[in-house]
N, C-alpha and C positions, 0 to 999 in steps of 0.2 A: 556262275549260272550254268545249268545243264543245257547242252545243245539238244535240238529236237530229236535226233536219232536216239540218244541215250534215254531220254524221258519216255519215248515211245517203247523202246525195248523194255524198260522197267515196267511200264504199264502192262505190256503183254505178259511178262513174267508174273506179275502180281495177279493178273486176271487168270492165268493158268493155275496158279497156286490156289486161288480162291475157289475156282470152279472144278478143278480136276485132281486135287490132292485130298485124300480122306484118311482118317484114323480108322483102323479096322473095326473098332467097337461101333462107330457110327454106321459103317456098312452093314454090320451084323444086326444091329437093332432096328434099322429102318428099312425102307423099300428101295434104297438107292441102287443096290446091285441089280435088282430087277429093272429099274429104270434105265440103267446103263445098257444092259443086255437088250432091252427093247429098242434103244437107239441104233444098236448094231443091226437089228433086223431091218431097219429102214436105211441101211447103207452108211451110217456114220463112221468116221475114221478117227475119232478122238481117242486119245490115250489118257489113262487115269493112273495115278500113283496111290498105292495103299501102303500105309505105314502103321507101325505099332507104337503106342505111347511108351511102352515099357522096354521094347527091344529096338535095336538099330536097323533091323531088316526092313527092306522095302520091296515092293513088287509092282509090276505094271500090268494093267488090264488093257487089252487091245483087241480090236476087231480081228479075228483069226484070219479071215480072207485078206484083209489089208496087210496084216503082218506077213503072211506068206508072199504077197506081192512085193513087199519091201525087201524080203530076203533074196529075191531074184535079181534085184538091181545091183549091177556091178559098179563099184566106185573105183575111180582111177586116180 
């Protein structure tokens, strides 16, 4: 039996994959990229992963202001 922490972690991971990972052809054919950019206008800080069905390359779409803020954080 899975303990509660592991099942919650898996649920969060699956939700992220379901909502934030796209195949590039789906982004190009639909309105999804415009929808993502519009959420950034309203201050969203979500990350999205874009991948190709034919190639192994992946990219991340992020709010540029939030990304810049993350880069200033020092990790110890």
